TIVO-2410 file (N, C-alpha, C; in nm, 3 decimals):
# residues 124
REC num residu      c1      c2      c3 atome chaine
REC   1      E  11.030   8.405  12.556     N      A
REC   1      E  11.103   8.527  12.528    CA      A
REC   1      E  11.008   8.646  12.523     C      A
REC   2      K  10.891   8.625  12.464     N      A
REC   2      K  10.794   8.734  12.454    CA      A
REC   2      K  10.753   8.785  12.592     C      A
REC   3      L  10.730   8.694  12.684     N      A
REC   3      L  10.693   8.732  12.820    CA      A
REC   3      L  10.806   8.807  12.888     C      A
REC   4      C  10.929   8.761  12.870     N      A
REC   4      C  11.045   8.830  12.928    CA      A
REC   4      C  11.057   8.971  12.874     C      A
REC   5      H  11.033   8.987  12.744     N      A
REC   5      H  11.040   9.120  12.684    CA      A
REC   5      H  10.931   9.210  12.742     C      A
REC   6      A  10.812   9.155  12.766     N      A
REC   6      A  10.705   9.234  12.827    CA      A
REC   6      A  10.745   9.278  12.967     C      A
REC   7      F  10.809   9.189  13.044     N      A
REC   7      F  10.857   9.226  13.178    CA      A
REC   7      F  10.960   9.339  13.168     C      A
REC   8      L  11.054   9.326  13.073     N      A
REC   8      L  11.156   9.429  13.056    CA      A
REC   8      L  11.094   9.562  13.012     C      A
REC   9      D  10.997   9.557  12.923     N      A
REC   9      D  10.927   9.680  12.881    CA      A
REC   9      D  10.868   9.750  13.002     C      A
REC  10      R  10.796   9.674  13.082     N      A
REC  10      R  10.728   9.734  13.197    CA      A
REC  10      R  10.829   9.788  13.299     C      A
REC  11      A  10.931   9.707  13.328     N      A
REC  11      A  11.029   9.747  13.430    CA      A
REC  11      A  11.116   9.863  13.384     C      A
REC  12      V  11.176   9.849  13.267     N      A
REC  12      V  11.274   9.948  13.222    CA      A
REC  12      V  11.208  10.069  13.156     C      A
REC  13      L  11.123  10.043  13.058     N      A
REC  13      L  11.065  10.153  12.980    CA      A
REC  13      L  10.955  10.227  13.055     C      A
REC  14      D  10.873  10.154  13.132     N      A
REC  14      D  10.758  10.216  13.199    CA      A
REC  14      D  10.786  10.257  13.343     C      A
REC  15      S  10.879  10.189  13.411     N      A
REC  15      S  10.895  10.212  13.555    CA      A
REC  15      S  11.033  10.262  13.595     C      A
REC  16      G  11.125  10.273  13.501     N      A
REC  16      G  11.256  10.332  13.532    CA      A
REC  16      G  11.357  10.240  13.597     C      A
REC  17      V  11.331  10.109  13.600     N      A
REC  17      V  11.432  10.016  13.651    CA      A
REC  17      V  11.552  10.024  13.556     C      A
REC  18      N  11.673  10.028  13.614     N      A
REC  18      N  11.788  10.040  13.525    CA      A
REC  18      N  11.896   9.934  13.547     C      A
REC  19      L  11.883   9.849  13.649     N      A
REC  19      L  11.983   9.746  13.674    CA      A
REC  19      L  11.931   9.610  13.630     C      A
REC  20      I  12.010   9.544  13.546     N      A
REC  20      I  11.981   9.406  13.508    CA      A
REC  20      I  12.098   9.322  13.556     C      A
REC  21      D  12.066   9.223  13.637     N      A
REC  21      D  12.166   9.130  13.691    CA      A
REC  21      D  12.144   8.995  13.624     C      A
REC  22      T  12.244   8.947  13.554     N      A
REC  22      T  12.233   8.821  13.483    CA      A
REC  22      T  12.363   8.743  13.502     C      A
REC  23      A  12.374   8.630  13.434     N      A
REC  23      A  12.497   8.549  13.440    CA      A
REC  23      A  12.503   8.459  13.318     C      A
REC  24      E  12.624   8.419  13.283     N      A
REC  24      E  12.643   8.332  13.167    CA      A
REC  24      E  12.571   8.199  13.185     C      A
REC  25      Q  12.549   8.157  13.308     N      A
REC  25      Q  12.490   8.025  13.331    CA      A
REC  25      Q  12.338   8.028  13.342     C      A
REC  26      Y  12.275   8.145  13.339     N      A
REC  26      Y  12.129   8.151  13.350    CA      A
REC  26      Y  12.064   8.113  13.217     C      A
REC  27      P  11.952   8.044  13.216     N      A
REC  27      P  11.862   8.018  13.328    CA      A
REC  27      P  11.905   7.896  13.409     C      A
REC  28      I  11.860   7.897  13.531     N      A
REC  28      I  11.880   7.783  13.620    CA      A
REC  28      I  11.743   7.736  13.663     C      A
REC  29      P  11.707   7.613  13.647     N      A
REC  29      P  11.789   7.510  13.583    CA      A
REC  29      P  11.788   7.527  13.432     C      A
REC  30      S  11.895   7.486  13.370     N      A
REC  30      S  11.903   7.489  13.225    CA      A
REC  30      S  11.880   7.348  13.172     C      A
REC  31      D  11.842   7.342  13.045     N      A
REC  31      D  11.824   7.213  12.978    CA      A
REC  31      D  11.841   7.235  12.829     C      A
REC  32      R  11.807   7.136  12.748     N      A
REC  32      R  11.828   7.149  12.603    CA      A
REC  32      R  11.743   7.260  12.541     C      A
REC  33      T  11.624   7.282  12.595     N      A
REC  33      T  11.537   7.385  12.539    CA      A
REC  33      T  11.568   7.524  12.595     C      A
REC  34      N  11.631   7.529  12.710     N      A
REC  34      N  11.672   7.654  12.773    CA      A
REC  34      N  11.817   7.642  12.818     C      A
REC  35      P  11.911   7.649  12.723     N      A
REC  35      P  12.052   7.627  12.757    CA      A
REC  35      P  12.112   7.744  12.834     C      A
REC  36      E  12.223   7.716  12.902     N      A
REC  36      E  12.296   7.823  12.969    CA      A
REC  36      E  12.327   7.932  12.868     C      A
REC  37      G  12.315   8.056  12.910     N      A
REC  37      G  12.338   8.170  12.822    CA      A
REC  37      G  12.211   8.225  12.761     C      A
REC  38      R  12.103   8.152  12.769     N      A
REC  38      R  11.978   8.193  12.705    CA      A
REC  38      R  11.924   8.324  12.764     C      A
REC  39      T  11.939   8.344  12.894     N      A
REC  39      T  11.889   8.468  12.955    CA      A
REC  39      T  11.960   8.589  12.897     C      A
REC  40      E  12.092   8.578  12.879     N      A
REC  40      E  12.165   8.690  12.817    CA      A
REC  40      E  12.117   8.713  12.674     C      A
REC  41      E  12.088   8.608  12.601     N      A
REC  41      E  12.036   8.623  12.464    CA      A
REC  41      E  11.902   8.696  12.464     C      A
REC  42      I  11.814   8.661  12.556     N      A
REC  42      I  11.683   8.725  12.564    CA      A
REC  42      I  11.698   8.874  12.593     C      A
REC  43      I  11.785   8.907  12.686     N      A
REC  43      I  11.810   9.049  12.718    CA      A
REC  43      I  11.869   9.119  12.596     C      A
REC  44      G  11.964   9.055  12.529     N      A
REC  44      G  12.024   9.114  12.409    CA      A
REC  44      G  11.922   9.137  12.299     C      A
REC  45      N  11.833   9.041  12.278     N      A
REC  45      N  11.729   9.057  12.177    CA      A
REC  45      N  11.634   9.171  12.213     C      A
REC  46      W  11.605   9.187  12.342     N      A
REC  46      W  11.520   9.297  12.386    CA      A
REC  46      W  11.588   9.432  12.358     C      A
REC  47      M  11.716   9.440  12.384     N      A
REC  47      M  11.788   9.567  12.360    CA      A
REC  47      M  11.789   9.602  12.212     C      A
REC  48      K  11.793   9.501  12.124     N      A
REC  48      K  11.795   9.526  11.980    CA      A
REC  48      K  11.663   9.582  11.928     C      A
REC  49      K  11.556   9.570  12.006     N      A
REC  49      K  11.424   9.613  11.960    CA      A
REC  49      K  11.406   9.764  11.956     C      A
REC  50      G  11.495   9.838  12.018     N      A
REC  50      G  11.479   9.983  12.016    CA      A
REC  50      G  11.609  10.055  12.047     C      A
REC  51      S  11.636  10.162  11.976     N      A
REC  51      S  11.759  10.237  12.000    CA      A
REC  51      S  11.752  10.302  12.137     C      A
REC  52      G  11.867  10.311  12.200     N      A
REC  52      G  11.876  10.374  12.330    CA      A
REC  52      G  11.847  10.284  12.449     C      A
REC  53      R  11.804  10.162  12.424     N      A
REC  53      R  11.772  10.074  12.536    CA      A
REC  53      R  11.898  10.040  12.617     C      A
REC  54      R  12.008  10.014  12.550     N      A
REC  54      R  12.131   9.982  12.622    CA      A
REC  54      R  12.173  10.098  12.712     C      A
REC  55      D  12.155  10.220  12.662     N      A
REC  55      D  12.196  10.338  12.738    CA      A
REC  55      D  12.115  10.357  12.866     C      A
REC  56      K  11.999  10.298  12.874     N      A
REC  56      K  11.914  10.309  12.993    CA      A
REC  56      K  11.956  10.212  13.104     C      A
REC  57      L  12.047  10.121  13.072     N      A
REC  57      L  12.074  10.009  13.163    CA      A
REC  57      L  12.213  10.009  13.225     C      A
REC  58      V  12.218   9.954  13.344     N      A
REC  58      V  12.341   9.911  13.407    CA      A
REC  58      V  12.331   9.758  13.405     C      A
REC  59      I  12.422   9.695  13.332     N      A
REC  59      I  12.417   9.548  13.319    CA      A
REC  59      I  12.530   9.486  13.397     C      A
REC  60      A  12.491   9.394  13.486     N      A
REC  60      A  12.588   9.315  13.561    CA      A
REC  60      A  12.574   9.170  13.515     C      A
REC  61      S  12.686   9.107  13.487     N      A
REC  61      S  12.685   8.965  13.456    CA      A
REC  61      S  12.797   8.898  13.534     C      A
REC  62      K  12.799   8.765  13.526     N      A
REC  62      K  12.892   8.690  13.609    CA      A
REC  62      K  12.955   8.575  13.531     C      A
REC  63      I  13.081   8.547  13.566     N      A
REC  63      I  13.148   8.427  13.519    CA      A
REC  63      I  13.118   8.318  13.620     C      A
REC  64      T  13.098   8.196  13.573     N      A
REC  64      T  13.076   8.083  13.663    CA      A
REC  64      T  13.206   8.053  13.736     C      A
REC  65      G  13.198   8.039  13.868     N      A
REC  65      G  13.316   8.019  13.951    CA      A
REC  65      G  13.371   7.878  13.948     C      A
REC  66      G  13.452   7.847  14.046     N      A
REC  66      G  13.516   7.717  14.054    CA      A
REC  66      G  13.638   7.710  13.965     C      A
REC  67      S  13.668   7.591  13.919     N      A
REC  67      S  13.789   7.572  13.838    CA      A
REC  67      S  13.777   7.636  13.701     C      A
REC  68      N  13.658   7.687  13.666     N      A
REC  68      N  13.639   7.757  13.539    CA      A
REC  68      N  13.715   7.889  13.535     C      A
REC  69      V  13.746   7.947  13.648     N      A
REC  69      V  13.806   8.081  13.652    CA      A
REC  69      V  13.957   8.071  13.632     C      A
REC  70      T  13.997   8.098  13.510     N      A
REC  70      T  14.138   8.106  13.473    CA      A
REC  70      T  14.153   8.233  13.391     C      A
REC  71      P  14.274   8.282  13.374     N      A
REC  71      P  14.289   8.403  13.293    CA      A
REC  71      P  14.226   8.390  13.153     C      A
REC  72      G  14.246   8.277  13.088     N      A
REC  72      G  14.190   8.257  12.955    CA      A
REC  72      G  14.039   8.251  12.956     C      A
REC  73      N  13.983   8.183  13.055     N      A
REC  73      N  13.837   8.171  13.062    CA      A
REC  73      N  13.769   8.301  13.101     C      A
REC  74      I  13.835   8.383  13.180     N      A
REC  74      I  13.775   8.512  13.214    CA      A
REC  74      I  13.749   8.589  13.085     C      A
REC  75      R  13.848   8.596  12.999     N      A
REC  75      R  13.833   8.668  12.871    CA      A
REC  75      R  13.731   8.598  12.781     C      A
REC  76      K  13.743   8.467  12.766     N      A
REC  76      K  13.654   8.391  12.676    CA      A
REC  76      K  13.508   8.401  12.723     C      A
REC  77      D  13.485   8.383  12.850     N      A
REC  77      D  13.348   8.387  12.901    CA      A
REC  77      D  13.291   8.528  12.895     C      A
REC  78      L  13.373   8.629  12.921     N      A
REC  78      L  13.327   8.767  12.908    CA      A
REC  78      L  13.289   8.797  12.764     C      A
REC  79      E  13.371   8.756  12.670     N      A
REC  79      E  13.340   8.778  12.529    CA      A
REC  79      E  13.211   8.706  12.489     C      A
REC  80      G  13.187   8.586  12.543     N      A
REC  80      G  13.062   8.515  12.517    CA      A
REC  80      G  12.942   8.591  12.570     C      A
REC  81      S  12.954   8.645  12.691     N      A
REC  81      S  12.845   8.724  12.748    CA      A
REC  81      S  12.818   8.848  12.663     C      A
REC  82      L  12.924   8.917  12.623     N      A
REC  82      L  12.907   9.038  12.540    CA      A
REC  82      L  12.837   9.004  12.409     C      A
REC  83      Q  12.874   8.892  12.348     N      A
REC  83      Q  12.812   8.851  12.222    CA      A
REC  83      Q  12.664   8.818  12.242     C      A
REC  84      R  12.632   8.742  12.345     N      A
REC  84      R  12.492   8.707  12.370    CA      A
REC  84      R  12.407   8.829  12.403     C      A
REC  85      L  12.466   8.924  12.476     N      A
REC  85      L  12.393   9.045  12.512    CA      A
REC  85      L  12.389   9.146  12.397     C      A
REC  86      G  12.475   9.129  12.299     N      A
REC  86      G  12.477   9.221  12.186    CA      A
REC  86      G  12.528   9.359  12.224     C      A
REC  87      T  12.624   9.364  12.313     N      A
REC  87      T  12.681   9.491  12.357    CA      A
REC  87      T  12.833   9.480  12.355     C      A
REC  88      D  12.898   9.593  12.362     N      A
REC  88      D  13.044   9.589  12.361    CA      A
REC  88      D  13.104   9.618  12.499     C      A
REC  89      Y  13.018   9.628  12.601     N      A
REC  89      Y  13.070   9.647  12.737    CA      A
REC  89      Y  12.968   9.601  12.840     C      A
REC  90      L  13.020   9.564  12.956     N      A
REC  90      L  12.939   9.537  13.074    CA      A
REC  90      L  12.973   9.645  13.176     C      A
REC  91      D  12.876   9.681  13.256     N      A
REC  91      D  12.901   9.780  13.360    CA      A
REC  91      D  12.965   9.716  13.483     C      A
REC  92      L  12.936   9.589  13.503     N      A
REC  92      L  12.989   9.517  13.618    CA      A
REC  92      L  13.004   9.370  13.581     C      A
REC  93      Y  13.121   9.313  13.609     N      A
REC  93      Y  13.146   9.172  13.582    CA      A
REC  93      Y  13.190   9.107  13.712     C      A
REC  94      L  13.117   9.006  13.755     N      A
REC  94      L  13.136   8.946  13.886    CA      A
REC  94      L  13.172   8.798  13.876     C      A
REC  95      L  13.223   8.745  13.986     N      A
REC  95      L  13.250   8.604  13.998    CA      A
REC  95      L  13.131   8.537  14.066     C      A
REC  96      H  13.070   8.443  13.998     N      A
REC  96      H  12.954   8.370  14.048    CA      A
REC  96      H  13.003   8.240  14.111     C      A
REC  97      W  12.964   8.210  14.230     N      A
REC  97      W  13.004   8.090  14.302    CA      A
REC  97      W  13.156   8.080  14.316     C      A
REC  98      P  13.217   8.175  14.388     N      A
REC  98      P  13.362   8.170  14.404    CA      A
REC  98      P  13.406   8.048  14.484     C      A
REC  99      A  13.528   8.006  14.460     N      A
REC  99      A  13.587   7.898  14.539    CA      A
REC  99      A  13.646   7.964  14.664     C      A
REC 100      R  13.569   7.971  14.768     N      A
REC 100      R  13.612   8.041  14.889    CA      A
REC 100      R  13.734   7.973  14.952     C      A
REC 101      Y  13.813   8.056  15.020     N      A
REC 101      Y  13.932   8.010  15.093    CA      A
REC 101      Y  14.037   7.953  14.999     C      A
REC 102      T  14.040   8.003  14.878     N      A
REC 102      T  14.142   7.964  14.781    CA      A
REC 102      T  14.198   8.093  14.722     C      A
REC 103      P  14.306   8.086  14.647     N      A
REC 103      P  14.358   8.207  14.583    CA      A
REC 103      P  14.253   8.274  14.493     C      A
REC 104      Q  14.160   8.197  14.439     N      A
REC 104      Q  14.058   8.253  14.351    CA      A
REC 104      Q  13.970   8.354  14.423     C      A
REC 105      A  13.954   8.340  14.553     N      A
REC 105      A  13.866   8.427  14.628    CA      A
REC 105      A  13.907   8.574  14.616     C      A
REC 106      N  14.031   8.601  14.582     N      A
REC 106      N  14.080   8.738  14.572    CA      A
REC 106      N  14.092   8.790  14.430     C      A
REC 107      W  14.045   8.717  14.331     N      A
REC 107      W  14.070   8.756  14.193    CA      A
REC 107      W  14.010   8.891  14.159     C      A
REC 108      G  13.898   8.925  14.218     N      A
REC 108      G  13.833   9.051  14.186    CA      A
REC 108      G  13.897   9.171  14.251     C      A
REC 109      Q  13.982   9.150  14.349     N      A
REC 109      Q  14.046   9.262  14.417    CA      A
REC 109      Q  14.160   9.320  14.335     C      A
REC 110      S  14.213   9.243  14.246     N      A
REC 110      S  14.325   9.289  14.166    CA      A
REC 110      S  14.331   9.207  14.038     C      A
REC 111      L  14.373   9.269  13.933     N      A
REC 111      L  14.391   9.195  13.809    CA      A
REC 111      L  14.530   9.132  13.802     C      A
REC 112      M  14.605   9.144  13.909     N      A
REC 112      M  14.736   9.079  13.918    CA      A
REC 112      M  14.711   8.933  13.957     C      A
REC 113      Y  14.674   8.854  13.860     N      A
REC 113      Y  14.633   8.716  13.881    CA      A
REC 113      Y  14.753   8.627  13.907     C      A
REC 114      N  14.745   8.539  14.005     N      A
REC 114      N  14.853   8.448  14.040    CA      A
REC 114      N  14.835   8.317  13.961     C      A
REC 115      H  14.904   8.306  13.851     N      A
REC 115      H  14.890   8.188  13.765    CA      A
REC 115      H  14.936   8.061  13.835     C      A
REC 116      K  15.037   8.069  13.919     N      A
REC 116      K  15.089   7.950  13.987    CA      A
REC 116      K  14.987   7.894  14.085     C      A
REC 117      A  14.896   7.975  14.134     N      A
REC 117      A  14.797   7.927  14.229    CA      A
REC 117      A  14.708   7.820  14.166     C      A
REC 118      E  14.690   7.824  14.035     N      A
REC 118      E  14.607   7.724  13.969    CA      A
REC 118      E  14.665   7.584  13.979     C      A
REC 119      D  14.797   7.574  14.002     N      A
REC 119      D  14.860   7.444  14.010    CA      A
REC 119      D  14.854   7.386  14.152     C      A
REC 120      S  14.807   7.465  14.246     N      A
REC 120      S  14.801   7.418  14.386    CA      A
REC 120      S  14.697   7.308  14.399     C      A
REC 121      P  14.727   7.202  14.473     N      A
REC 121      P  14.632   7.089  14.485    CA      A
REC 121      P  14.501   7.128  14.550     C      A
REC 122      Y  14.499   7.222  14.642     N      A
REC 122      Y  14.375   7.259  14.708    CA      A
REC 122      Y  14.283   7.343  14.619     C      A
REC 123      Y  14.337   7.399  14.514     N      A
REC 123      Y  14.258   7.482  14.423    CA      A
REC 123      Y  14.166   7.397  14.337     C      A
REC 124      Q  14.209   7.280  14.301     N      A
REC 124      Q  14.132   7.195  14.212    CA      A
REC 124      Q  14.008   7.150  14.284     C      A
***
């Protein structure tokens, strides 16, 4: 974590980088010592170290795709990311590993989610 914070200091505070791209499933590969979500926690802990750090950033995160993407999981996973990052908003929320050629492929184009599509055999 200390090394990651040093990278963030140099990139954001010293060099003006403002976009952080992360995901609920990072780091990859994950294991017991580095569980999924840990990268968001490290970024959140870095932001807590100084006032105004969040304001300097555009944060993009992602929900893990596949059968995980349901209306309930979109909200639950987003709330988990917000909690780990220690912020009350994301600038961009994306679908990571979409199930291409399925109804899910269009979820980001509209929030008019087709609940019945989840029951389709090809979606599973």
